[in-house]
C-alpha positions as CSV (number, residue, x, y, z in Angstrom):
1,M,0.1,-0.1,0.1
2,T,1.5,3.3,-1.2
3,R,2.0,6.3,0.7
4,K,-0.8,8.0,-1.3
5,H,-3.5,5.7,-0.9
6,L,-2.4,5.4,3.1
7,A,-2.6,9.1,3.5
8,A,-6.4,8.8,1.8
9,L,-7.3,6.1,4.0
10,W,-6.0,7.5,7.4
11,A,-8.0,10.6,6.6
12,A,-10.9,8.5,7.1
13,L,-9.9,6.7,10.1
14,S,-11.5,7.0,13.6
15,L,-10.3,5.5,16.7
16,V,-13.3,6.4,19.0
17,G,-15.3,4.0,21.1
18,C,-16.6,2.0,17.9
19,G,-18.1,-1.3,18.1
20,G,-20.1,-4.1,15.6
21,G,-22.3,-3.1,13.2
22,S,-23.0,-4.6,10.1
23,G,-19.5,-4.2,8.3
24,F,-16.7,-6.2,8.1
25,G,-14.4,-6.9,11.0
26,A,-10.8,-6.2,11.6
27,A,-7.9,-8.1,12.9
28,P,-3.8,-7.5,13.4
29,G,-1.8,-9.5,11.2
30,G,0.9,-12.0,11.9
31,S,-0.3,-15.8,12.6
32,Q,-4.1,-16.0,11.7
33,D,-4.1,-20.1,13.3
34,I,-3.2,-22.6,15.5
35,A,-4.1,-25.0,13.0
36,L,-0.3,-26.9,13.2
37,A,-1.1,-27.3,17.0
38,R,-4.5,-28.8,16.2
39,T,-3.2,-30.8,13.6
40,K,-0.8,-32.5,15.8
41,I,-3.3,-33.2,18.4
42,D,-5.4,-35.1,16.2
43,Q,-2.4,-36.9,15.1
44,G,-1.6,-37.7,18.3
45,Q,1.2,-36.1,18.7
46,I,2.0,-33.4,21.8
47,P,2.9,-29.7,20.0
48,R,5.6,-27.7,21.1
49,P,4.7,-24.7,23.3
50,E,5.2,-22.1,20.6
51,D,2.5,-24.0,18.4
52,F,0.2,-22.1,20.8
53,V,-0.1,-18.4,19.3
54,A,-2.4,-16.2,20.9
55,E,-2.7,-13.9,17.9
56,G,-3.5,-17.3,15.8
57,L,-6.2,-18.6,18.5
58,F,-7.8,-14.8,18.6
59,A,-7.8,-14.8,14.7
60,E,-10.3,-17.9,14.5
61,H,-12.8,-16.4,16.6
62,D,-15.2,-13.4,16.3
63,L,-14.7,-11.3,19.4
64,P,-17.2,-8.4,19.2
65,L,-17.4,-5.8,21.9
66,E,-20.3,-3.8,22.4
67,G,-21.0,-0.1,21.3
68,P,-22.0,1.9,18.2
69,P,-21.8,0.7,14.8
70,C,-18.4,1.4,13.2
71,E,-18.8,3.9,10.3
72,Q,-15.2,4.4,9.7
73,V,-12.5,2.2,8.1
74,L,-11.2,1.3,11.6
75,C,-12.6,1.5,14.8
76,L,-11.1,0.4,18.1
77,S,-13.0,0.0,21.3
78,T,-12.2,-1.5,25.0
79,A,-13.5,-3.8,27.9
80,T,-12.0,-4.6,31.0
81,A,-12.0,-7.8,33.2
82,I,-10.9,-8.9,36.6
83,A,-10.3,-12.5,36.6
84,P,-7.7,-15.4,37.9
85,A,-4.6,-16.0,35.2
86,L,-4.5,-19.7,34.6
87,D,-0.6,-19.9,35.0
88,T,-0.3,-18.2,38.6
89,G,-3.9,-18.6,39.9
90,R,-3.7,-14.8,40.8
91,Q,-6.5,-12.7,40.2
92,E,-5.5,-10.0,37.4
93,V,-6.5,-7.1,35.0
94,F,-7.3,-7.7,31.6
95,V,-8.0,-5.2,28.6
96,Q,-9.0,-6.5,25.6
97,V,-8.4,-3.9,22.4
98,G,-11.3,-4.8,19.9
99,F,-10.7,-4.0,16.1
100,S,-13.5,-3.4,13.6
101,S,-14.6,-2.0,10.4
102,G,-17.3,-0.6,9.0
103,V,-16.4,-1.1,5.4
104,D,-19.7,-2.0,3.3
105,P,-19.6,-5.7,2.3
106,A,-21.8,-4.5,-0.5
107,T,-19.1,-2.4,-2.2
108,F,-16.3,-3.7,-1.1
109,R,-13.7,-5.3,-4.0
110,R,-10.2,-6.1,-3.3
111,K,-7.5,-4.0,-5.3
112,P,-6.5,-5.6,-8.2
113,L,-2.9,-7.8,-7.5
114,D,0.5,-8.3,-8.6
115,V,1.5,-11.7,-7.2
116,A,4.5,-13.3,-6.6
117,L,3.9,-17.3,-6.1
118,V,7.0,-18.4,-4.2
119,I,6.9,-22.5,-3.8
120,D,9.5,-24.6,-1.4
121,H,10.2,-27.7,-3.7
122,S,12.9,-29.0,-1.1
123,G,13.4,-32.5,-0.4
124,S,11.7,-32.1,3.1
125,M,8.3,-31.2,1.2
126,E,8.3,-34.7,-0.4
127,G,5.0,-36.6,-1.0
128,E,1.8,-35.0,0.3
129,P,3.3,-31.8,1.7
130,M,4.4,-31.0,-2.0
131,E,1.1,-32.3,-3.5
132,A,-0.9,-30.3,-1.1
133,V,1.3,-26.8,-1.8
134,K,0.6,-27.7,-5.7
135,A,-2.9,-28.1,-4.9
136,A,-3.5,-24.7,-3.0
137,A,-0.9,-23.0,-5.6
138,R,-4.2,-24.2,-8.2
139,T,-6.5,-22.7,-5.8
140,L,-4.7,-19.4,-5.9
141,V,-4.3,-19.0,-9.6
142,D,-8.2,-19.6,-9.6
143,K,-8.8,-16.3,-7.5
144,L,-7.1,-14.3,-9.7
145,D,-8.6,-12.7,-12.9
146,Q,-7.4,-10.7,-15.9
147,N,-6.9,-7.6,-14.0
148,D,-3.8,-9.4,-11.8
149,T,-0.5,-10.3,-12.6
150,L,1.7,-13.5,-11.2
151,S,5.0,-14.8,-11.2
152,L,5.9,-18.5,-10.4
153,V,9.1,-18.9,-8.4
154,I,10.3,-22.1,-7.0
155,F,13.7,-22.9,-4.9
156,D,15.3,-25.6,-3.1
157,N,18.9,-25.0,-2.5
158,S,18.9,-22.9,-5.5
159,V,16.1,-20.8,-7.4
160,S,14.1,-20.9,-10.7
161,T,11.7,-18.6,-12.1
162,L,9.5,-20.7,-14.1
163,V,6.6,-17.7,-15.0
164,S,8.1,-14.3,-15.0
165,Q,5.7,-11.5,-13.7
166,G,2.8,-10.8,-16.3
167,P,-0.9,-10.9,-16.6
168,V,-3.1,-13.6,-15.7
169,K,-4.5,-14.6,-19.3
170,D,-4.1,-18.8,-19.4
171,R,-4.8,-20.3,-15.9
172,A,-4.5,-23.9,-17.8
173,A,-0.7,-22.9,-18.3
174,L,-0.2,-21.6,-15.2
175,K,-1.6,-24.6,-13.5
176,R,0.7,-27.0,-15.8
177,S,3.5,-25.2,-14.6
178,I,2.6,-25.9,-11.1
179,G,2.2,-29.4,-11.9
180,T,5.4,-29.9,-13.3
181,I,7.1,-28.9,-9.8
182,Q,9.3,-31.8,-8.0
183,D,10.7,-32.0,-4.3
184,A,14.5,-32.1,-4.7
185,G,17.3,-30.6,-2.7
186,G,17.9,-28.1,0.4
187,T,15.9,-25.4,1.3
188,C,17.0,-21.7,0.8
189,I,13.8,-19.7,1.5
190,E,16.1,-16.2,1.2
191,C,16.8,-17.3,-2.4
192,G,12.8,-18.0,-3.1
193,L,12.0,-14.6,-1.2
194,R,15.0,-12.5,-2.8
195,E,13.6,-13.6,-6.6
196,G,9.8,-13.0,-5.7
197,F,10.3,-9.6,-4.7
198,K,12.6,-9.0,-7.5
199,Q,9.6,-10.5,-9.8
200,L,7.3,-7.7,-8.0
201,A,9.6,-5.1,-8.5
202,T,9.3,-5.0,-12.2
203,R,5.8,-3.6,-11.6
204,Q,5.4,-0.1,-11.4
205,V,4.2,1.1,-8.2
206,D,0.6,2.0,-8.2
207,P,-1.4,3.0,-5.5
208,S,-4.5,1.0,-6.9
209,R,-3.1,-1.7,-6.9
210,A,-1.7,-4.3,-4.3
211,R,1.8,-6.1,-4.7
212,R,2.1,-9.4,-2.3
213,L,4.3,-12.2,-2.2
214,F,2.9,-15.6,-1.4
215,L,5.3,-18.2,0.1
216,F,4.4,-21.9,0.4
217,T,6.7,-23.8,2.8
218,D,7.4,-25.7,5.6
219,A,9.8,-22.9,6.8
220,M,13.0,-25.3,7.8
221,P,15.6,-23.3,6.1
222,N,18.9,-25.0,5.5
223,V,21.1,-22.8,2.9
224,G,21.6,-19.1,2.8
225,A,19.9,-17.2,5.5
226,T,18.4,-19.4,8.7
227,G,17.9,-16.9,11.2
228,D,14.6,-15.0,11.8
229,G,16.5,-11.6,12.1
230,E,17.3,-11.9,8.8
231,F,14.2,-12.8,7.4
232,M,12.5,-10.3,8.9
233,E,15.0,-7.3,8.0
234,L,14.1,-8.7,4.1
235,L,10.4,-8.5,4.7
236,R,10.6,-5.3,6.1
237,E,12.7,-3.9,3.6
238,N,10.1,-4.8,1.0
239,S,7.2,-4.0,3.2
240,Q,8.4,-0.4,3.1
241,K,8.7,-0.2,-0.7
242,G,5.0,-2.0,-1.2
243,R,5.8,-5.8,-1.4
244,D,4.0,-7.3,1.3
245,T,4.3,-11.2,2.2
246,T,1.7,-14.0,3.3
247,V,3.2,-17.4,4.4
248,F,1.1,-20.6,3.7
249,G,2.5,-23.1,6.0
250,V,2.2,-27.0,5.2
251,N,3.9,-30.2,6.6
252,I,3.7,-31.4,10.2
253,A,7.1,-30.6,10.7
254,F,6.9,-26.8,10.2
255,G,9.2,-24.1,11.7
256,Q,6.4,-22.5,13.3
257,A,8.7,-20.2,15.7
258,L,10.1,-18.6,12.5
259,V,7.2,-17.9,10.9
260,T,5.4,-16.6,13.8
261,K,8.2,-13.8,13.8
262,M,8.1,-13.4,10.0
263,S,4.7,-12.8,9.8
264,A,4.7,-9.9,12.7
265,V,6.3,-7.8,10.4
266,R,4.7,-5.2,8.8
267,G,2.2,-5.9,5.9
268,S,2.6,-9.7,6.6
269,N,0.2,-12.4,7.7
270,Y,0.4,-16.5,8.2
271,F,-1.7,-19.4,7.5
272,Y,-1.1,-23.1,8.0
273,L,-2.8,-25.1,5.4
274,S,-3.6,-28.3,7.4
275,D,-5.7,-30.2,4.8
276,A,-7.8,-29.5,1.7
277,E,-10.6,-28.1,3.7
278,R,-8.6,-26.0,5.2
279,T,-7.0,-24.7,2.0
280,R,-10.8,-24.3,0.7
281,K,-11.9,-21.8,3.4
282,V,-8.7,-19.7,3.6
283,F,-9.1,-19.3,-0.5
284,D,-12.8,-19.1,-0.6
285,E,-13.4,-17.0,2.4
286,D,-10.6,-15.4,3.4
287,F,-8.5,-14.6,0.2
288,D,-10.1,-10.9,-0.5
289,F,-9.3,-9.8,3.1
290,L,-5.7,-11.6,3.2
291,V,-4.6,-9.3,0.4
292,T,-6.2,-6.2,1.9
293,P,-4.4,-4.4,4.8
294,I,-6.7,-1.1,6.1
295,A,-3.8,0.2,8.4
296,Y,-0.2,0.2,9.6
297,D,1.8,1.1,12.3
298,L,-0.8,1.7,14.7
299,K,0.0,2.4,17.9
300,M,-1.5,2.0,21.3
301,A,-0.6,2.5,25.1
302,L,-1.6,1.0,28.4
303,T,-0.8,3.0,31.7
304,P,-1.8,0.7,34.7
305,A,-3.2,2.5,37.9
306,E,-0.4,3.3,40.2
307,G,1.5,0.3,41.5
308,S,0.5,-2.2,38.7
309,R,2.2,-3.0,35.9
310,V,2.0,-4.5,32.4
311,E,2.6,-8.5,32.7
312,A,1.9,-9.4,29.2
313,V,0.2,-8.7,25.9
314,Y,-1.6,-11.2,24.1
315,G,-2.1,-11.0,20.3
316,L,1.0,-9.1,19.9
317,P,4.7,-9.6,20.3
318,G,7.3,-6.9,22.0
319,V,6.0,-6.0,25.3
320,E,8.5,-6.8,28.0
321,P,7.0,-8.3,31.4
322,G,7.5,-5.7,34.2
323,A,6.9,-2.6,32.0
324,S,4.9,0.1,33.8
325,E,3.5,1.4,30.3
326,A,3.2,-1.0,27.2
327,V,3.4,0.9,23.9
328,M,1.8,-1.6,21.3
329,D,3.2,-0.9,18.0
330,V,0.7,-3.2,15.7
331,A,2.0,-3.5,12.3
332,T,-0.7,-4.4,10.3
333,V,-4.4,-4.2,10.6
334,F,-6.2,-6.5,7.9
335,L,-9.8,-6.4,7.0
336,S,-11.7,-9.9,8.2
337,R,-14.8,-11.5,8.2
338,R,-14.5,-11.8,11.9
339,R,-13.6,-8.6,14.5
340,G,-10.0,-9.5,16.2
341,A,-8.6,-8.4,19.6
342,V,-5.6,-7.7,21.4
343,L,-5.4,-8.8,25.5
344,A,-3.2,-7.1,27.9
345,R,-2.4,-8.4,31.3
346,L,-2.1,-6.2,34.1
347,S,-0.9,-7.0,37.6
348,R,-2.5,-5.9,40.7
349,P,0.0,-4.3,43.5
350,E,-2.3,-6.2,46.3
351,Q,-4.8,-8.7,46.3
352,G,-7.3,-7.5,48.6
353,P,-10.8,-6.3,47.6
354,V,-11.4,-4.1,44.2
355,S,-13.7,-1.1,45.2
356,P,-16.4,-0.1,43.1
357,N,-15.3,3.0,40.7
358,Q,-11.4,2.0,41.3
359,Q,-9.4,3.3,38.5
360,L,-7.8,0.2,37.0
361,V,-5.9,1.4,33.5
362,T,-5.6,4.1,30.7
363,S,-5.9,3.5,27.4
364,A,-4.3,5.8,24.6
365,F,-4.9,5.0,21.1
366,S,-2.7,7.4,18.2
367,Y,-1.4,6.9,15.0
368,N,0.6,8.9,12.3
369,A,-0.4,9.8,9.2
370,A,1.5,8.2,6.0
371,E,3.6,11.4,5.5
372,G,4.7,11.4,9.1
373,N,2.0,14.0,10.4
374,S,0.4,13.9,13.6
375,G,-3.0,11.8,13.8
376,T,-5.8,11.2,16.0
377,A,-4.9,10.5,19.9
378,V,-7.9,9.1,22.0
379,T,-7.2,8.4,26.2
380,L,-10.0,6.1,27.9
381,T,-10.0,5.7,31.5
382,A,-11.5,2.0,32.4
383,S,-12.7,1.2,36.3
384,Y,-14.4,-1.5,38.1
385,E,-18.0,-0.8,37.6
386,G,-19.4,-3.0,40.3
387,S,-21.6,-2.0,43.1
388,E,-19.7,-4.1,45.6
389,P,-16.0,-4.8,46.7
390,L,-14.5,-7.4,44.5
391,V,-12.6,-10.0,47.0
392,S,-9.8,-12.1,45.0
393,S,-11.6,-15.2,44.9
394,E,-14.2,-13.4,42.6
395,A,-14.1,-12.5,38.9
396,W,-16.0,-9.6,36.9
397,Y,-16.3,-8.9,33.3
398,S,-17.7,-5.7,31.7
399,Q,-18.5,-7.5,28.9
400,R,-19.2,-11.1,27.6
401,T,-16.8,-11.0,24.6
402,V,-14.0,-10.1,27.2
403,R,-14.8,-13.1,29.2
404,K,-14.4,-15.2,26.2
405,T,-11.1,-13.5,25.4
406,V,-9.8,-14.3,28.8
407,A,-10.9,-17.9,28.5
408,L,-9.0,-18.6,25.4
409,T,-5.8,-16.7,27.1
410,N,-6.0,-18.8,29.8
411,F,-6.2,-21.6,27.2
412,I,-3.0,-20.5,25.6
413,L,-1.2,-20.2,29.0
414,G,-2.3,-23.4,29.8
415,A,-1.8,-25.3,26.9
416,R,2.0,-23.7,26.5
417,M,2.6,-24.7,30.2
418,A,1.8,-28.3,29.9
419,C,3.4,-28.8,26.6
420,D,6.6,-27.2,28.3
421,K,6.8,-29.4,30.9
422,W,5.9,-32.6,28.8
423,M,9.1,-31.7,26.6
424,K,11.1,-31.0,30.0
425,G,9.9,-34.5,31.4
426,E,7.8,-33.5,33.8
427,H,5.0,-35.8,33.1
428,V,2.7,-35.5,35.9
429,Q,2.9,-32.0,36.3
430,A,2.0,-31.5,32.3
431,R,-0.9,-33.5,32.7
432,E,-2.2,-31.9,35.9
433,V,-1.8,-28.4,34.0
434,A,-3.5,-29.8,30.8
435,D,-6.5,-31.6,33.2
436,R,-6.6,-27.9,35.2
437,T,-7.0,-25.9,31.7
438,A,-9.7,-28.5,30.1
439,A,-11.7,-28.0,33.3
440,L,-11.5,-24.0,33.1
441,M,-12.4,-24.2,29.4
442,H,-15.5,-26.9,29.8
443,A,-16.6,-24.5,32.8
444,E,-16.5,-21.1,30.6
445,A,-18.1,-22.8,27.6
446,E,-21.1,-23.7,29.4
447,V,-21.3,-20.3,31.3
448,L,-21.1,-18.8,28.0
449,D,-22.9,-21.1,26.2
450,D,-20.6,-20.6,23.4
451,A,-20.2,-23.2,20.7
452,P,-16.9,-22.2,19.2
453,L,-15.3,-22.2,22.9
454,R,-16.5,-25.6,23.5
455,T,-14.9,-26.7,20.3
456,E,-11.3,-25.3,22.2
457,A,-12.5,-27.0,25.2
458,E,-12.5,-30.3,23.5
459,L,-9.5,-29.5,22.0
460,A,-8.0,-29.1,25.7
461,S,-9.3,-32.4,26.7
462,K,-7.7,-34.4,23.7
463,L,-4.4,-32.5,24.7
464,A,-4.6,-33.4,28.1
465,A,-5.6,-37.4,27.1
466,L,-2.1,-37.5,25.1
467,M,-0.4,-37.0,28.2
468,V,-0.3,-40.4,29.6
469,R,3.5,-41.9,30.5
């Protein structure tokens, strides 16, 4: 997205007190699912702790906050909870920041696309992963039309360009080219990325179009750059030139930690394609959204009440535990079918009762326009709204949705803790944490009568059942 287009977008942007409505949702970029963890559990494997990504789980759920309908490109709102955290058992303050959009579904059309399709055909992709990628790539070709352009780049330990950047005219020929790809060699993701971005660079910058590299990979580089910092810098450099990235992950042996960091870069997002149905949903239902950023470089700051501190922020990386103020940089906000969320967790200075009207946190939202001019700044103060003192054994939620978001966060905390203990050989403790997590999720799903939350409760139970010595 160019500076000129962003300037026009920001001119219409509002950050004040908006909730749901009849428009679309909006969600931060980065990981868009926890499909890898789900796949491993379904196959009887215990996931690694990093396979449970908070922003990925949030992205799979619609998390709308109450408020007037959103009538702008992007609206933010907040809700507050005082509830126990699963990992410590202490009563904590949680602040949900909700995202929504007033873009009209009846008139929305994605921009024409310049696409670099970059496919990993290394030896680790042999068999089912390679066939799954080719099927997904053919599906992607079907989503493009005569207004779009495409290049096809493949890499193993080196790189080849099968189709140079050009208009999408002959889909059958493009699909035949995809069908010729065979697995072989090492994995030089850097080689594929550089050639894909080179192809996109042949297209003239045009604010009416979008340029995006689609990377299909198992994210296990062993040739060229292998560190996450090197990839993040490459993606960041190209995003600044209007060339953004979407990563599609495949293969049960997948580098989740690397892709989680890559997808946090400005303009980037990530989806794991676990099976044919998941691929169909991503391309049939989400494609026009995953290529449509509506905001970049959004800044949010949380200042806890005196004596409190920010312990963690879920849904975004980069906030250090113990900081007295969390300045959160949301690199990218995309249009979405669902209302997204970020959840901040604040420690309480003491575990005594919370008094009615006691101030909990001040939330400040601001953004800079594309040309660097100062933008809108909004400050909201949240307080405990109960009529009676809240003791440390009780919980309070300002809205129904924030209770669900806290439950999802506790699931992530419990699953990561249980898997970490299991990997360390602490099997009894791992099973205890997993059982406690499953019990909490089932209880919250029943209280909220929420079918998607019941699905997560069942996932927690399946994970616990795998943890037998």
